[in-house]
MIDOSE-1310 file (N, C-alpha, C; in nm, 2 decimals, decimal comma, always signed):
residues 208
mqnn	-0,77/-3,04/+0,32/-0,83/-2,91/+0,31/-0,82/-2,83/+0,44; -0,84/-2,90/+0,55/-0,82/-2,83/+0,68/-0,68/-2,78/+0,70; -0,58/-2,87/+0,67/-0,44/-2,83/+0,68/-0,41/-2,71/+0,59; -0,46/-2,70/+0,47/-0,44/-2,59/+0,38/-0,49/-2,46/+0,44
sirq	-0,61/-2,47/+0,50/-0,67/-2,35/+0,56/-0,59/-2,30/+0,68; -0,53/-2,39/+0,76/-0,45/-2,36/+0,87/-0,32/-2,29/+0,82; -0,26/-2,34/+0,71/-0,14/-2,28/+0,65/-0,17/-2,14/+0,60; -0,29/-2,13/+0,53/-0,32/-1,99/+0,48/-0,34/-1,90/+0,60
ltlt	-0,41/-1,94/+0,70/-0,43/-1,86/+0,82/-0,29/-1,82/+0,88; -0,20/-1,91/+0,89/-0,07/-1,89/+0,95/+0,01/-1,78/+0,87; +0,01/-1,80/+0,74/+0,08/-1,70/+0,65/+0,01/-1,57/+0,65; -0,12/-1,56/+0,66/-0,19/-1,44/+0,67/-0,16/-1,37/+0,80
affi	-0,15/-1,44/+0,91/-0,11/-1,38/+1,04/+0,03/-1,33/+1,03; +0,11/-1,40/+0,96/+0,25/-1,36/+0,94/+0,26/-1,22/+0,87; +0,18/-1,21/+0,76/+0,18/-1,08/+0,69/+0,12/-0,97/+0,78; +0,02/-1,00/+0,85/-0,04/-0,90/+0,94/+0,07/-0,85/+1,05
aiqv	+0,14/-0,95/+1,10/+0,24/-0,91/+1,20/+0,35/-0,83/+1,14; +0,39/-0,85/+1,01/+0,49/-0,77/+0,94/+0,44/-0,63/+0,93; +0,31/-0,61/+0,89/+0,25/-0,48/+0,88/+0,26/-0,40/+1,01; +0,23/-0,47/+1,12/+0,23/-0,40/+1,25/+0,37/-0,36/+1,28
vmtl	+0,46/-0,45/+1,27/+0,60/-0,42/+1,30/+0,65/-0,30/+1,21; +0,62/-0,30/+1,09/+0,67/-0,20/+1,00/+0,60/-0,06/+1,03; +0,48/-0,07/+1,08/+0,41/+0,06/+1,13/+0,48/+0,11/+1,25; +0,52/+0,03/+1,34/+0,58/+0,07/+1,47/+0,73/+0,10/+1,46
tpig	+0,79/+0,08/+1,35/+0,93/+0,10/+1,33/+0,96/+0,19/+1,21; +1,07/+0,25/+1,20/+1,10/+0,35/+1,09/+1,10/+0,28/+0,95; +1,11/+0,15/+0,94/+1,12/+0,09/+0,81/+0,99/+0,09/+0,73; +0,88/+0,12/+0,80/+0,75/+0,12/+0,73/+0,72/+0,25/+0,65
ylpi	+0,76/+0,36/+0,71/+0,74/+0,50/+0,65/+0,87/+0,58/+0,67; +0,92/+0,63/+0,55/+1,04/+0,71/+0,55/+0,99/+0,85/+0,52; +0,98/+0,94/+0,62/+0,93/+1,07/+0,61/+1,02/+1,16/+0,52; +0,96/+1,23/+0,43/+1,03/+1,33/+0,34/+0,93/+1,45/+0,34
gais	+0,96/+1,55/+0,42/+0,88/+1,67/+0,42/+0,74/+1,64/+0,47; +0,64/+1,68/+0,39/+0,50/+1,66/+0,43/+0,44/+1,52/+0,40; +0,52/+1,44/+0,33/+0,48/+1,31/+0,28/+0,58/+1,20/+0,32; +0,55/+1,08/+0,30/+0,63/+0,97/+0,33/+0,65/+0,87/+0,22
ittm	+0,77/+0,82/+0,20/+0,79/+0,71/+0,11/+0,76/+0,58/+0,20; +0,68/+0,50/+0,15/+0,64/+0,38/+0,23/+0,69/+0,25/+0,17; +0,72/+0,16/+0,26/+0,75/+0,02/+0,22/+0,64/-0,07/+0,26; +0,53/-0,01/+0,31/+0,42/-0,09/+0,36/+0,34/-0,17/+0,25
hipv	+0,36/-0,12/+0,13/+0,29/-0,19/+0,02/+0,35/-0,32/-0,02; +0,48/-0,35/+0,02/+0,55/-0,47/-0,02/+0,48/-0,60/+0,04; +0,45/-0,60/+0,17/+0,38/-0,72/+0,23/+0,25/-0,74/+0,16; +0,18/-0,63/+0,13/+0,05/-0,64/+0,07/+0,06/-0,71/-0,07
ilsg	+0,15/-0,67/-0,15/+0,17/-0,73/-0,28/+0,21/-0,87/-0,27; +0,30/-0,90/-0,17/+0,35/-1,04/-0,15/+0,23/-1,13/-0,11; +0,15/-1,08/-0,02/+0,03/-1,16/+0,02/-0,06/-1,19/-0,09; -0,08/-1,09/-0,18/-0,16/-1,12/-0,30/-0,10/-1,22/-0,39
iflg	+0,03/-1,22/-0,41/+0,10/-1,31/-0,49/+0,10/-1,45/-0,43; +0,12/-1,47/-0,30/+0,13/-1,60/-0,24/+0,00/-1,66/-0,21; -0,10/-1,57/-0,17/-0,22/-1,62/-0,11/-0,35/-1,60/-0,20; -0,33/-1,51/-0,29/-0,45/-1,48/-0,38/-0,51/-1,34/-0,35
aghg	-0,61/-1,30/-0,43/-0,66/-1,17/-0,43/-0,74/-1,14/-0,30; -0,81/-1,24/-0,24/-0,89/-1,22/-0,12/-0,80/-1,19/+0,00; -0,70/-1,27/+0,02/-0,60/-1,25/+0,13/-0,52/-1,12/+0,10; -0,49/-1,09/-0,02/-0,42/-0,97/-0,05/-0,50/-0,85/-0,01
alig	-0,63/-0,85/-0,04/-0,72/-0,74/+0,00/-0,73/-0,73/+0,15; -0,73/-0,84/+0,22/-0,73/-0,84/+0,37/-0,60/-0,77/+0,42; -0,49/-0,80/+0,37/-0,36/-0,74/+0,42/-0,36/-0,59/+0,37; -0,42/-0,56/+0,26/-0,44/-0,42/+0,22/-0,53/-0,35/+0,32
fvfg	-0,63/-0,41/+0,37/-0,71/-0,35/+0,47/-0,63/-0,32/+0,60; -0,55/-0,41/+0,63/-0,46/-0,39/+0,75/-0,37/-0,28/+0,73; -0,31/-0,27/+0,61/-0,23/-0,15/+0,57/-0,31/-0,02/+0,59; -0,43/-0,02/+0,54/-0,51/+0,10/+0,56/-0,54/+0,13/+0,71
ltsm	-0,57/+0,02/+0,78/-0,60/+0,04/+0,92/-0,48/+0,10/+1,00; -0,36/+0,04/+0,98/-0,24/+0,09/+1,04/-0,21/+0,23/+1,00; -0,24/+0,27/+0,88/-0,22/+0,40/+0,83/-0,31/+0,50/+0,90; -0,44/+0,46/+0,92/-0,53/+0,55/+0,99/-0,50/+0,56/+1,13
lrat	-0,46/+0,45/+1,20/-0,42/+0,46/+1,34/-0,29/+0,55/+1,36; -0,20/+0,54/+1,27/-0,08/+0,62/+1,27/-0,11/+0,76/+1,26; -0,20/+0,79/+1,16/-0,24/+0,93/+1,14/-0,31/+0,99/+1,25; -0,39/+0,90/+1,32/-0,47/+0,95/+1,44/-0,39/+0,97/+1,56
fspg	-0,30/+0,88/+1,59/-0,22/+0,89/+1,72/-0,09/+0,95/+1,71; -0,03/+0,97/+1,58/+0,09/+1,04/+1,56/+0,08/+1,13/+1,45; -0,01/+1,23/+1,47/-0,05/+1,32/+1,35/+0,06/+1,41/+1,30; +0,06/+1,43/+1,17/+0,14/+1,53/+1,11/+0,05/+1,63/+1,05
itsf	+0,11/+1,72/+0,97/+0,03/+1,83/+0,91/-0,07/+1,79/+0,81; -0,06/+1,67/+0,75/-0,15/+1,62/+0,65/-0,22/+1,50/+0,70; -0,22/+1,47/+0,83/-0,28/+1,34/+0,88/-0,43/+1,34/+0,86; -0,50/+1,46/+0,85/-0,64/+1,46/+0,82/-0,68/+1,39/+0,70
lfsp	-0,59/+1,37/+0,60/-0,61/+1,30/+0,48/-0,64/+1,16/+0,50; -0,59/+1,10/+0,61/-0,59/+0,96/+0,63/-0,67/+0,92/+0,75; -0,73/+1,01/+0,82/-0,81/+0,98/+0,94/-0,92/+1,08/+0,96; -1,04/+1,03/+0,98/-1,16/+1,11/+1,00/-1,16/+1,16/+1,15
fitv	-1,07/+1,11/+1,23/-1,08/+1,14/+1,38/-0,98/+1,25/+1,42; -0,91/+1,31/+1,33/-0,81/+1,41/+1,36/-0,84/+1,54/+1,30; -0,80/+1,65/+1,38/-0,80/+1,78/+1,33/-0,67/+1,84/+1,34; -0,61/+1,89/+1,23/-0,48/+1,95/+1,24/-0,48/+2,09/+1,18
ggis	-0,44/+2,19/+1,26/-0,45/+2,33/+1,21/-0,58/+2,37/+1,17; -0,69/+2,32/+1,24/-0,82/+2,36/+1,21/-0,88/+2,29/+1,09; -0,81/+2,19/+1,03/-0,86/+2,11/+0,92/-0,89/+1,97/+0,97; -1,01/+1,92/+0,95/-1,05/+1,79/+1,00/-1,06/+1,69/+0,88
gnfy	-1,04/+1,57/+0,92/-1,06/+1,46/+0,83/-1,21/+1,43/+0,82; -1,26/+1,35/+0,73/-1,40/+1,32/+0,72/-1,41/+1,18/+0,65; -1,53/+1,15/+0,60/-1,56/+1,02/+0,54/-1,47/+1,00/+0,42; -1,43/+1,10/+0,35/-1,34/+1,08/+0,23/-1,20/+1,04/+0,28
slii	-1,16/+1,07/+0,40/-1,04/+1,02/+0,45/-1,04/+0,87/+0,46; -1,15/+0,81/+0,49/-1,16/+0,66/+0,50/-1,15/+0,60/+0,36; -1,21/+0,67/+0,26/-1,20/+0,62/+0,12/-1,05/+0,62/+0,08; -0,98/+0,73/+0,11/-0,84/+0,74/+0,07/-0,75/+0,64/+0,14
vfgp	-0,78/+0,62/+0,27/-0,69/+0,53/+0,35/-0,71/+0,38/+0,33; -0,84/+0,35/+0,29/-0,87/+0,20/+0,27/-0,88/+0,16/+0,13; -0,95/+0,24/+0,04/-0,98/+0,20/-0,09/-0,86/+0,16/-0,17; -0,76/+0,24/-0,19/-0,64/+0,20/-0,27/-0,56/+0,09/-0,21
rill	-0,56/+0,08/-0,08/-0,48/-0,03/-0,01/-0,55/-0,16/-0,03; -0,68/-0,17/-0,02/-0,75/-0,30/-0,04/-0,74/-0,34/-0,19; -0,75/-0,24/-0,28/-0,74/-0,27/-0,42/-0,59/-0,31/-0,45; -0,49/-0,26/-0,39/-0,36/-0,30/-0,41/-0,34/-0,45/-0,39
gwms	-0,39/-0,50/-0,27/-0,38/-0,64/-0,25/-0,46/-0,73/-0,34; -0,58/-0,69/-0,37/-0,67/-0,76/-0,46/-0,61/-0,77/-0,60; -0,56/-0,65/-0,65/-0,51/-0,64/-0,78/-0,38/-0,72/-0,80; -0,30/-0,72/-0,69/-0,17/-0,80/-0,70/-0,20/-0,95/-0,72
gklf	-0,30/-1,00/-0,64/-0,33/-1,14/-0,65/-0,39/-1,18/-0,79; -0,48/-1,09/-0,84/-0,54/-1,12/-0,98/-0,43/-1,11/-1,09; -0,36/-0,99/-1,09/-0,27/-0,97/-1,20/-0,16/-1,07/-1,20; -0,10/-1,11/-1,09/+0,00/-1,21/-1,09/-0,04/-1,34/-1,15
rilr	-0,16/-1,38/-1,12/-0,20/-1,51/-1,17/-0,23/-1,51/-1,32; -0,27/-1,39/-1,37/-0,29/-1,37/-1,51/-0,16/-1,38/-1,59; -0,06/-1,30/-1,53/+0,07/-1,29/-1,60/+0,15/-1,41/-1,59; +0,14/-1,49/-1,47/+0,23/-1,60/-1,45/+0,21/-1,71/-1,56
kkig	+0,09/-1,72/-1,61/+0,06/-1,82/-1,72/+0,12/-1,78/-1,85; +0,16/-1,65/-1,86/+0,21/-1,60/-1,99/+0,36/-1,57/-1,99; +0,41/-1,52/-1,88/+0,55/-1,48/-1,88/+0,64/-1,54/-1,77; +0,58/-1,63/-1,69/+0,66/-1,70/-1,58/+0,65/-1,62/-1,45
nlps	+0,71/-1,69/-1,35/+0,70/-1,64/-1,21/+0,77/-1,51/-1,18; +0,90/-1,50/-1,20/+0,97/-1,38/-1,16/+0,93/-1,26/-1,24; +0,92/-1,27/-1,37/+0,88/-1,15/-1,45/+0,74/-1,11/-1,40; +0,65/-1,20/-1,37/+0,52/-1,17/-1,33/+0,52/-1,09/-1,19
cavt	+0,61/-1,13/-1,11/+0,63/-1,06/-0,98/+0,67/-0,92/-1,00; +0,77/-0,90/-1,09/+0,82/-0,76/-1,11/+0,71/-0,67/-1,17; +0,64/-0,73/-1,27/+0,54/-0,65/-1,34/+0,42/-0,62/-1,25; +0,38/-0,72/-1,17/+0,27/-0,71/-1,07/+0,31/-0,60/-0,97
aavs	+0,43/-0,61/-0,92/+0,47/-0,51/-0,82/+0,47/-0,37/-0,87; +0,53/-0,35/-0,99/+0,54/-0,22/-1,05/+0,40/-0,16/-1,08; +0,31/-0,24/-1,15/+0,18/-0,19/-1,19/+0,10/-0,16/-1,06; +0,10/-0,25/-0,97/+0,01/-0,24/-0,85/+0,06/-0,12/-0,77
tith	+0,19/-0,10/-0,75/+0,24/+0,01/-0,67/+0,21/+0,15/-0,73; +0,23/+0,16/-0,86/+0,21/+0,29/-0,92/+0,06/+0,32/-0,93; -0,02/+0,22/-0,95/-0,17/+0,24/-0,94/-0,21/+0,28/-0,81; -0,16/+0,22/-0,70/-0,19/+0,26/-0,56/-0,15/+0,41/-0,54
tilv	-0,03/+0,45/-0,58/+0,01/+0,59/-0,56/-0,07/+0,69/-0,64; -0,11/+0,65/-0,76/-0,19/+0,74/-0,84/-0,33/+0,76/-0,78; -0,38/+0,65/-0,73/-0,52/+0,65/-0,66/-0,51/+0,74/-0,54; -0,41/+0,72/-0,45/-0,41/+0,79/-0,33/-0,39/+0,94/-0,36
mgmi	-0,30/+0,98/-0,44/-0,27/+1,12/-0,47/-0,39/+1,18/-0,55; -0,44/+1,10/-0,64/-0,56/+1,15/-0,71/-0,68/+1,18/-0,62; -0,70/+1,09/-0,53/-0,81/+1,11/-0,43/-0,79/+1,23/-0,34; -0,66/+1,25/-0,30/-0,63/+1,37/-0,22/-0,66/+1,49/-0,30
ylff	-0,63/+1,50/-0,43/-0,66/+1,62/-0,51/-0,81/+1,63/-0,52; -0,88/+1,52/-0,55/-1,02/+1,52/-0,57/-1,10/+1,57/-0,45; -1,07/+1,51/-0,33/-1,15/+1,53/-0,21/-1,09/+1,65/-0,12; -0,96/+1,68/-0,13/-0,91/+1,77/-0,03/-0,81/+1,87/-0,09
apqy	-0,83/+1,91/-0,21/-0,73/+2,00/-0,27/-0,72/+2,13/-0,19; -0,83/+2,20/-0,16/-0,82/+2,33/-0,08/-0,75/+2,31/+0,05; -0,79/+2,20/+0,12/-0,74/+2,18/+0,26/-0,59/+2,14/+0,25; -0,56/+2,06/+0,15/-0,42/+2,02/+0,13/-0,33/+2,14/+0,10
aqal	-0,38/+2,23/+0,02/-0,31/+2,36/-0,01/-0,29/+2,44/+0,12; -0,40/+2,45/+0,20/-0,39/+2,52/+0,33/-0,29/+2,46/+0,42; -0,29/+2,33/+0,43/-0,20/+2,26/+0,53/-0,06/+2,28/+0,49; -0,03/+2,28/+0,36/+0,11/+2,30/+0,32/+0,15/+2,44/+0,29
nisr	+0,05/+2,53/+0,31/+0,07/+2,68/+0,29/+0,12/+2,71/+0,15; +0,05/+2,65/+0,05/+0,07/+2,67/-0,09/-0,06/+2,72/-0,16; -0,05/+2,77/-0,28/-0,17/+2,81/-0,35/-0,25/+2,69/-0,40; -0,38/+2,71/-0,42/-0,46/+2,60/-0,47/-0,41/+2,56/-0,61
dava	-0,36/+2,65/-0,69/-0,31/+2,62/-0,82/-0,19/+2,54/-0,82; -0,11/+2,54/-0,71/+0,01/+2,47/-0,70/-0,01/+2,32/-0,66; -0,13/+2,29/-0,61/-0,16/+2,15/-0,56/-0,14/+2,05/-0,67; -0,20/+2,07/-0,79/-0,19/+1,98/-0,90/-0,05/+1,95/-0,93
glii	+0,04/+2,05/-0,94/+0,18/+2,03/-0,97/+0,25/+1,95/-0,86; +0,21/+1,97/-0,73/+0,27/+1,90/-0,62/+0,23/+1,75/-0,63; +0,10/+1,73/-0,66/+0,05/+1,59/-0,67/+0,13/+1,51/-0,78; +0,14/+1,58/-0,90/+0,21/+1,52/-1,01/+0,36/+1,49/-0,97
gvit	+0,42/+1,59/-0,89/+0,55/+1,57/-0,85/+0,57/+1,45/-0,76; +0,47/+1,43/-0,67/+0,48/+1,32/-0,57/+0,47/+1,19/-0,65; +0,38/+1,18/-0,75/+0,37/+1,06/-0,83/+0,49/+1,03/-0,91; +0,55/+1,13/-0,96/+0,67/+1,11/-1,05/+0,80/+1,10/-0,97
sngi	+0,80/+1,13/-0,84/+0,92/+1,11/-0,76/+0,90/+1,00/-0,66; +0,83/+1,02/-0,56/+0,81/+0,92/-0,46/+0,74/+0,79/-0,52; +0,64/+0,82/-0,60/+0,57/+0,70/-0,66/+0,66/+0,62/-0,74; +0,75/+0,68/-0,82/+0,85/+0,61/-0,90/+0,95/+0,53/-0,82
leti	+0,99/+0,60/-0,71/+1,09/+0,53/-0,62/+1,03/+0,41/-0,55; +0,90/+0,42/-0,51/+0,83/+0,31/-0,45/+0,81/+0,20/-0,55; +0,78/+0,24/-0,67/+0,76/+0,14/-0,78/+0,89/+0,06/-0,81; +1,00/+0,13/-0,82/+1,13/+0,06/-0,85/+1,16/-0,03/-0,73
laai	+1,15/+0,02/-0,61/+1,18/-0,06/-0,49/+1,10/-0,19/-0,49; +0,97/-0,18/-0,52/+0,88/-0,30/-0,52/+0,92/-0,39/-0,63; +0,95/-0,34/-0,75/+0,98/-0,42/-0,87/+1,11/-0,50/-0,85; +1,20/-0,45/-0,76/+1,33/-0,52/-0,73/+1,31/-0,61/-0,61
vipa	+1,25/-0,56/-0,51/+1,24/-0,64/-0,38/+1,14/-0,76/-0,39; +1,03/-0,74/-0,46/+0,93/-0,84/-0,47/+0,98/-0,97/-0,54; +1,04/-0,96/-0,66/+1,09/-1,08/-0,72/+1,20/-1,15/-0,63; +1,28/-1,07/-0,57/+1,39/-1,13/-0,48/+1,33/-1,21/-0,37
ldka	+1,23/-1,15/-0,30/+1,16/-1,22/-0,19/+1,08/-1,34/-0,24; +1,02/-1,33/-0,36/+0,95/-1,44/-0,42/+1,04/-1,55/-0,44; +1,16/-1,52/-0,50/+1,25/-1,63/-0,53/+1,30/-1,70/-0,40; +1,32/-1,63/-0,30/+1,36/-1,68/-0,17/+1,25/-1,76/-0,10
lwpi	+1,13/-1,71/-0,11/+1,02/-1,77/-0,03/+0,93/-1,87/-0,11; +0,93/-1,86/-0,24/+0,84/-1,94/-0,32/+0,85/-2,09/-0,30; +0,97/-2,15/-0,29/+0,98/-2,29/-0,26/+0,91/-2,33/-0,13; +0,91/-2,24/-0,03/+0,84/-2,27/+0,10/+0,69/-2,27/+0,07
vrrm	+0,65/-2,17/+0,00/+0,51/-2,15/-0,03/+0,46/-2,27/-0,11; +0,53/-2,31/-0,20/+0,49/-2,43/-0,29/+0,48/-2,55/-0,20; +0,58/-2,57/-0,11/+0,57/-2,69/-0,02/+0,45/-2,68/+0,07; +0,40/-2,56/+0,10/+0,28/-2,55/+0,18/+0,16/-2,56/+0,09
rlgd	+0,18/-2,57/-0,04/+0,07/-2,58/-0,14/-0,03/-2,46/-0,13; +0,04/-2,34/-0,12/-0,04/-2,22/-0,12/-0,01/-2,14/-0,25; +0,06/-2,18/-0,34/+0,10/-2,10/-0,45/+0,03/-2,12/-0,58; -0,08/-2,20/-0,58/-0,15/-2,23/-0,70/-0,25/-2,11/-0,73
């Protein structure tokens, strides 16, 4: 039991290290205009698959924390959405920024762990990885963009210099473009990584 806990801790630390490296390098966020296509969700989903919902939620929290720190110390025009500590163009973040930056990311990891274990019993390992990756990723995107509209629609419009009426269309556009790209990426990469890493995880007895 003690050895298993050490193995879990080691793999959790590994995923945290990946999150930090991805945050500090261009591979974590690919900027496109005022928003970014992110690959940060991939380690979160993998941690849920390999370690379970609780550890997935923890890595999701790290995802949120690194997002907030990045928004705070390397701010862009919409960084107020993800940090309560930043003011950009006279627009400040607030408590809702914390909900946006942490809520969907924690749910992403938790949901990945739960959904994978439900699906694996019915459709097998690799299909479960693909479906889990796709469903979790698009859910995460919808929640983030939906909360932006719910909590910050006027400020978002002001920051991007667009009308309030145009915000809903922009949100939908992000979901159907960036969100779909991130979903496809996850659905391809996650099963491939699972296939490569699963034998190691099984030998560590962490895949049950």
